[in-house]
N, C-alpha and C positions, 0 to 999 in steps of 0.2 A: 402023578400031579401029588403034592404034599396036603396034610387035610388043611394047613392053614390057608396055603393058596386056593385052595376047593373051599372053602368058607369062605374068604372074601368075594370069590366069582360066583359062587351061589347067593351072594347077598349084596351084589353090586348095584342094587337099588335104594338099599340104604346106605351106600356108600356116595352115589349121586345125591343123594339127598344131605348127607354131611359135608360134602364137598359145597354143594349150593349154599347150604345155609352160613357156613362160614365167610364166604362173599357176602354174600345177602346182610350179614349183620356188620360186617366191616364197613359197607357202604353206607347203611342206615346210620351207623354210629357217625359215621364222615358228614353226611348229610346235614344232619342234626347240630355236628358241630361247623359247620359250614357257615352259621348264623351269626356265629361268636364275631364280635369287632377283636383283631389281634394285629400286631405290628411284625408279626413273624412273617418271612418268606412262606414258609411252608402254609401258612393258613389260605394263601392264594390257591396254592396247586389243589386242595383236598376236596374241590368240587368236582374237576374231571376225575379225579380218584372214586370219588363216591359215587360217579355213575358209572366207572367201570365195575365196582363192586356191586350194585345192583344189577346192571345190567347180565353179567359174567355168572350171578350168582342165579338169574332167573334163566339164564340158558343151561345152566345144568338142572334145573329144576324141568326144563323141557325135555333135555334129555332121559330123566327118571321118569316122566309120563309117558313118553315113548316107551320104555323100557316095560313098564307095567302094562302097558297098552300091547306090547310084544307077547308078555306072560300068559296074560288073562284071555286075549280074542283073537290071538295072532297076528296083531297088527303089524303092516308094513308102511312106513312114513311113506307117502307119495309125495314126487317132488318138490311141490307146491310148499309143503311143510318143511323139505327140507333147505328149500333157498330163504324162508322165513328164517327158520335156524339158522343159517349161515351170516344172514346180515345180521340176528342179533350177536352173533359170537363177533363178527367183524368189527362192528359199532363198538362192541365193549372193548376188544383191542385196539380200536382210535381212541378211544378215551384214555387209555392206560399211557398210549403215547403221548398223548398232551400234555400227562400230570407230570411226566419226568420233564417234557419240553418247559412246561410253564415252571414247574420248580428250579432248572438250572438258570433261569432267567433271574438276575438280582433285582432289575426293577419291576413294577406292577406291567401284570401281563399287557401285552398288545396284542390282540388277539390274530391281526393280519399277520403277525411277524410268526405266530404260532400257527395259525392255518399252513404257510409257505412248507414246515418239513412236513405237516400233516398230510397233506397234498401231496407231497413228493412221496411218501410211503406208501399212503393209497393208490398213487398212479402206479408204482414199482408193483405193486400186488396185482392190480388191475391189466396191467401189460403182460405180466407173469402168464395168470389166468387165461389172456386171450391168447399167447405164444402157444400154451400148451393146448389150445382148443384147435387154432389152426397145423400144428405140428401132430399131435396124436389122434385128432379128430373122435373124443370119447363120446359116449352118450353123455345126456343131460343129467343122468345120477352119476355118472363117473364124473362129472365135470364138476358137481358139488361138491363132490367127496375129494377133488384134487383141487380146490380152492378153498376148501375148510384147511387141507394141508398148507396149502401157500400161505394162508391168512397166519399160521401160526409160526412160519420161519419168516414171513416178512414184516409182519406186525407185532407178533407178543413176544418171539424174542428181542427183536430190537429195542421192543417198549420195557420189559424186564431188565435190559442194560440200562438204558438211560435212567430210567426211573431209581435203579439202585445206585448210580451214579450221584445221581440227583441227591439221593436221601442220606450218601453218606457226606456230602457236602455242606448239609446243613449242622453239621455237627458243633462248626465253632461259632455259627449263632446261636445257639443254643448255649454256648459257655459264656460268650458273649453276655447272655442276658443272664448268668446267674445258674442257670439249668441243665448242667452238665447231664443228669440221668437221662433226660430226654434224649438228648444226642446218642446215647447209649441204645436206647430203648430202638432209635431211627437204624444204628447197626443191626440189629436184629432182622427188624424190618427189611432192611435192604437185601440180607442174607435168606430170607425166606422167599423174598420176590425172585432173586435170582435163580435158586433152586428151582422153583414152582417156572421162572419164564423160559429158563435155558434147558434145563436138567428133563423138567416137566414137560415142556412142548417139542423137544426134540425126538420124543417118543411118539408119534402119530398112528394114526390109523393107516394100514397098509393099503399103497395104492402103486400103480406104476410110476411114481413119480419118483425119482432116487432125491435122498435116501432112504425113503419111508418104505423103499423095499426091504431095506434090511433093518437097518433102524426104526422098528416100530414099536405098537404096545405088547404086540407076542413076544418080542424079545425081553423086553421091560418085565413083562410076567415070569418069564424065564430065567431071566438072572437075578431079580431082586425076590420073586416068590409072591407080590402083592400085584393088584390092577394099577397102570399108572395114574389111574381116576384115586384112588388113594393117597396115594405119593402125592397128587396135586393138591387133595384137600386136606391133607396135613400140611402142608407148606402153605396154604391157603389160614389154615386156623392158627399156626403159628405167626403169619404175616398180621391176623385180625387181632392176634392177641395184644401184640405189641404194639399195633398203631392206636388200639384203644387207649393203653396205658400211654403212649404218646400225645394224646387228644387233652391229659388233664394238665399238661402245658399250658392250654389256653385258660384254664382255671387258675393257676398259680399265676400267670400273667396278669389274670384281672384283678388277683388279691394284691400283687407287688404292684399295678396302676393303682389301685385304690389307695395302697399304702405310701404312694410316691405322691398321688393328687391330694391326700391328708398332710402330707408334710408341706406341699407346698402352700394348702391352706395355712398351716400354722406358722410357717414364715411369712405369709402375708401376711397374717392378722399380728405376730409379731412385729413386723414392719408399721403397722398400722399404729397399736400401742407405742411403739417408739416415737413414732411421727406426734400423735396424740402428746405422747410427754414431752416431747422437745417444745410442743406449740405452748403447752402450760407453762415449762421454764420461761418461753419468750415472753409467756404475756405477763408473769410473776416478777420478771426481770423488767419489763416497760411500767410495769405498775411500782417497783419499787424504785427504778433510778428516776422515773420522770413525775408520774403522777403522785408516787407517795410522797416525794419531797416537799411537791408543792401544796399537799394536804399537811403535813409538819409542819411548813412555814407559815398555811394560814392559822394552825391552830398555835402555834407559837405566837403571833401576831394577835392572833384574840387571847390569849393570855393575858398579854400586855396591854390590850385596851379593858380587858376587865378588871387587871388591877388597877390602871389609871380612875377609871368609874367608881371602882369602890371606896377607894380613899376618900369621896365628895368633894376634891377639890375641883380648882375652875379647870376645866378642859383647855388643854394647852393646844399652843397651835401646830404641834407636830401631827397631833391626831390623826386630822384630814388626810394628808399625804399617808399616814401608814394605812388606814382605812382602804384607800385607793389603790394602795399597793397590794392589799389582802384581795380587794374586788378583781384586780389584774392576775393574783395568783389562781383565784376561785376559777376563772374564765380560762385561764390556760388549762387547769386540771379539767375543767369541762371537754375542751378541745383534745386533750389528750386521750380523755376515755373515749370520745366520739372516735378517734382515730384509732384505737384498741379495737373497739368494736365493729368500726369499719373492715379493719383487717381480719378480722373473725369470720363476719358474713355481712359485707355490704346490702344493707335495705335496697339499692337500686337493683342489683340482682335480682330479687325479689319481685320488686314493684314494678320497672322500666325494664330489665332484660338485659341480655349481654351485651349487648353494642353501648347501651347507657354505662353499665357497671365498667365496660372496659375504660371508654371514655373519661369517666371521671378518676379510675383507677391510674391511667396514665399520667392524667394532668397532675395529680396529687406525685407521683412518680417523680416526672421532671422537678416537679416546686421541691421536694425531698433531695434531690441526690444534682442536681443541675447538671441534667443530663437530656439532649434535646429528646423529643418521642413523638412519634406520630403513628396516629391511627389511621390505617386505609382500609376502608371497608367497601367491598365489593359485591356484587348481586344483591338479590331482596332478602333482606334482614327478616326474620319471622320469629316467635319466641319459638326456642326448643324445649324439649321435657327439662323439666328442673335439675336432673343429673346430669345430663349432657350441658346445661349451661354451668353448671359447678364445675364439672371436671375441666372445660375449656377455660374458665374463668381461674381456675387453679394453676394451670400449667403455665397462664399469662403471668400469674402473681411470682412463680416459684422462677420462671426463667426470666423476668425483669430482676429479679433479687439477685438471681446469680450472678446477672450482668453487672449490678451493681457493686458486687461483692469482687468478679474475679474479671471481669471484661479490660478495666480500664477503657471503657467505649466513650464516646462523645456523642453518638446519634445511635438510637434503634428506632425501628420501624415495625410495627404490628400488623399486620395482613390478616383481614378475615374476608373469608369467602365464602358464599351460600350458595351451594346449587339445589334445582328442587329436590333432588334424593343425596345430598353431600355436602357437609361442612368441612373449611380447612382452616385452619389458624398456623400463619406462620411468623414467626419472631424472629429478627435478623439485625446483629450489631456489627458495628464496624472496630470491634475491638481486637485484641491480641490472640484470641482463640486459646487453642489447645492442640498439645501433640496427642493425637487420638491411641497411639500404643500404649504410651506412658500412662496414658489414663484407665487403661484397660489394664495394665499390669499393675496400679494402683487401688484397683477397686475394693480388692477384697481388705486393706489394712486403712484404707480412708472411707470406707462406707461404699454407698450403693451410688446414688448421682446420676449422671449420666450414662456412665460406664454400664451401670447395673441393668439398662435395656438398651445397649450397643447389639446392632447386628453388622454392621460392615461400615468401612470407610470409603468415603471417597479420595481420591489421588490428592487433592490438594488439600487434606487436613479436615475437610468437612465430614460432618459425622451424619450418617441414616441411622435414626434411631427408631425404636419399637416400644410403643406405648400399648401395652394389650389391652387395656381396658377400654382406649378412646380410637384407636386404627393406628395408621403408619406416619411415622413422622420423616418430614422431608429434609433434603440438604438444605442447609443456609449455612451462611457465613461467619467467621468468627464465633463468639459463643453464643451457642442458639439453639432453639429449640421450636419444633412445631408438630401438629399433630392434625390427622384427616380422618374423617371416617363417615360412614353412611347413617344416616337417621330417616326416620320414617317420613 
């Protein structure tokens, strides 16, 4: 035996410590990372892998303590201790199998479907142990050793192949997320796992079971000059190193998710600012076109009255009609101002609630646009939080505005329904509707509007919309909008 081989044989306790430490470190890092929220498929599978790392590391440390006891006190492990060690080993391999099976599945893990192949593997192992017992009739210590070997053949080696294949398949997902470097780390993890689970586990303790009679730890020591435990530990360290590097993907994903969230907030803020600016433009236009002209006419009329009065002559007969006309102008201006104020924020919404505000607005809409409009109230209407009532009122306001501008409708129905824990608002008209596909294609060039929130389309051209702040839009005919959401 050469000096290097003799050195590792003499220090096999340290080899077991190093071997167990590599797996335990990986398991601990994975257990901590499993708390993170992630959209990556890999995140769903790290729980079983963490269990494998912790249990397998503990198993190697159990063997280390057995070696220490054997050296110091001449300890010979009783059968009960060996059975406990065997169970720890088998459970760790089952966790490794679960890791590969979960990772191969694209969807969220259905543990019943995961349990079926796991049960099959464990069943094959148990039946193999039973057949060995029936055929060879070994003693109990020999049976434990045979079960150990079979566990590595039946559970560890397939688990390593499945896990390596599953990790290789994850590269495309990391590329899709713009993190290809972590996919390369998984390639190294898969390589280390494959070497550990196939080459490292084919060389087992020598038993009466073929091929362990030939391919065993003694043969590995003769061929490679190091104990197989050292090789397994080296592969475990390599696997743990690249696995910890892969876990950095969760931090990067969190940062990217935060950046996207901030971009979404900025976009929403930009839309709010645009909406405010549009509202300011509308108010300015209405003040200029309607109220401004009335006030200008009043000012010019008053200037004429002032001129007549300043001359000191007798008051002409035409002055009284002129004053009356000025009075009418002022009355119209006051009405226009009230209309603008009501459009901005109707006092009824704060004082009387949503139903009264909708009733007033619908009557005013019908008068201004000559479109028959009906309010259908169902359920026991009660006051909602102010922000809920505002959202529902604004949706109605915007929907009716769209009806007046685009739908060419003759009739509109506004249905308000309130349940104990849910409120829904549906606005439906008999107008011309719109082509949902065309609207979706034009949304980038013609603004957001309904297409900005669309999720799907009804076969007859109706649209199912999504309003993220208020709930789920219901399909309805023609130019339509609606919202439903839960409330306290």
